[in-house]
Steps between C-alpha positions, in 0.01 A plus 500: 500500500630850413488732797747775411337841528223363722456672835394205715466720810238736351142454619241458228191713483169339411464491123873479423678204352860390459620347176816291547686326222224530240653422163451775245331726753561875485754632749367553852361839591522693823705433809577136570350366176144556620233605254145601584240258373343628181785743441367772732449859397741628234499864614518629858163520673413857600432530872313822424242354263501120528182311579473212746512261204819657361673499839392139551721400204812592700688224684395472863208741459153355533166680505528595870845657469399664172208665680735620778721662235199677351377604846844646579499684167157646574583604859836658412423659165698252292855373496781751454759224471520122486674503842174619652361152429686387816242694705219268390407242764613157381797613292825416672855518374487172306173574324612855425820374338291264283268784394741793462588438135143408405323816613520873443356796694 
């Protein structure tokens, strides 16, 4: 089995999959050769305009956390930066690092 480039210590988020040693497969994407199931969104999701459904496509974000993001946006007049996402209840350091490159203000 080919394991080079595979981060075996990384926790998976629901909906992700790991492809190891697949012959003729495209090169792995993301950190630790983990790709979101279904390819995930191709452009960053806007924290300022995204719906619950759009936020739900992000790794580790389900409908409850998506609603918390929208509630935070409503209560605070939007997101001025992606770093502000850390203020949302349920988003810790690990989840933030998974989301940082996939969202925009």
